[in-house]
Every structure is written in C-alpha cells, then in structure tokens.
N, C-alpha and C positions, 0 to 999 in steps of 0.2 A: 504493500500500500504506499510505500514510500515513508517520507519523513513526516512526523506528527507528534503529538503529544499523548501521554497515558492518561487516562481520567478513570477515576472510581465512581462508579453510579450504584447507589444503594436504593432499594425499595422494600418496602415492608407491608404485610399484610396479607401474604398469600396470593396465589394465581386467581384469576388470570392476570398477568402483568402488562398485556396490551402490546407485544411486538412478536414479529415473526423473523426467523433466522433462515439464512441460506448459506450454502457452502459445505464446508468440511472436508476431512482428509480423503474420502473416496473420490470427491470431485476435483482433488487438486486445487481447491480455492480455501481462502481463509473463511473463518466463520464470519458472517456480517449479518448486521441488522438490516433486513429487507423492507419492512413495512412496520410503522407505527401506529396502532389505532388511536384516532383522536380521542380527547378526553378520557385517557388510561392512565395509570400509574407510569408506565414508560413515558408517556407524553409530557408528564409533568416533571420528570425526574431530569430531564437534560439528554437522554438518550435521544443520538440522531440517526436517521436513515443513512446508511453506508459507513456507521461505526464497526470498526473491525473488533471482535469480542476475543480477547487474549485470555482470559479466564472466569470462570463461573463459582462464586464461592470459593475461591481457592484453588480450583481444578483448573490447570492448563489446557486450552482447547486445541492447540496446534496439530496433536496426533489423534484427536476425536474423530469419529465419523458423526454424519448428521444425527443417525439413530441413537449413538451413544449420547451425543449433546440432548437430544429428546428426553431421553431416560435420565439423566443428571437433572434437567430442569424440571421433570415430573415429581422428583425426589424431594425439591426443595418445598417445605411447608409454609414458613413465616417471613424470612429475609432473604432476598436476592441481593449479591453483592456482584457486579461486573466491573472488570478492568477492561477498559475499550481502548484501543487506539484510534485516535481522530487524525485525520487529514489536516495539514498545517493550515489549509485555506479554510476550514470550517469554523464555525462561530464558537465563541467561549462564552461562560456564564461568568459574571463578576458581581460583587457586592458593591453598591455605591453608598457611601455615606452610612454604614451600618457597621456595629462591632461584629469581630469574627464570632460568630456562632459556636458553642461548643462541641456541636456535631461535626464540624468541618475540621477534618484533622487530616495530616500527610500521613501516608503509610510507609515511608522510609525511601519515596522516589521524589527526586528533585522538581518533578514538573506533573504532578498528581493532585488533581483537584477532585474532593470528596462532595458529592451533592446528595443530599437525603430527602427524599419525596416529601415526607410528612412535615418537614420543618423548612420548606422553602420559603424564605422571607420575600416580602413584596418588593424589596428594592434590587432584587435580581434584574440585569440587562444582559443583552447580548453584545458581544464584543468581535471585532474581528483579530485577527491574530496580531496585526501590527499594533492595535489598541491595546490587546491585552499586554503585548511586550513593552507600552509604554511609548511607542511611536508618535502616536497622536492620540488625543482624547478629547474628539468633539461630543457635544452633547447628544444623547441618543435617547429617544423616547424608552419608558420602561416598558417591558414585556408582560 
C-alpha cells in the first residue's frame, strides 16, 4: 500500500461493527476495508474505506486467509481493536482546542493514533496529511 501511518481504531459493544473486508492471503492481497455502513460503529470510529488491516485484537492479519479473518471476527464479543495502515494521502482526525482525553493513548508506536468510538469528542475534525504534520493549519469546519 506504500507509505502511510499506523492507526489504532477501537470499537466496543459487540457486533455488528458495520464494515466489510476484502483480500487475504489466498488472494495475495492485503486485508482491506471494502465498505463502511453509514451510521454504524465503524463509521463513527474513524475507520475508512481502503484502510489496510494489519492486526485484529493483536492478531496479525498478513498470513490469514479471508475465512480465517471471518472466524476471528466472529469470535470477538465485546471490544474490537484494529491496527490499520492508512495511505499518506488519507484524512486524519485531530482534537482541536480540547484536552487530551484519557482514552487516547499511544501503544508504543511513534505514529499511532487511538480513536475510541464511545468517547469521540465533538471537537474532532478531519485534517490532510500536511495539516496533521503542521505544514498548514487553515480553519476547517468541524465534522
């Protein structure tokens, strides 16, 4: 998928999560988010179509077949944690004028942003990669 950032997306409350995956080892394709259902847990979590799923609840996905991924997803009952790789050109989420919430934590990676669905503050806004890196910060409407 080229260069990009690693992001941890967390959702709670159990299935349905509201997204569809494609790819897998047998297709010789990375596991990617193919579709996100509107007004779902996934749509509010920051997950984007085209995101590459690196791991699911700590289980690496690179060597899993699509069937193995589905079996893994079906075994998750309450909390879903996805480590995803997002293309460098994709939008980022940022907090504007808000204190760093306690649920937002880095997991040992230098460019990892954790987003939790249940506590998504109203101050989240989308940023381009350049804005995220501080190259420009024009006023953007809140999402």
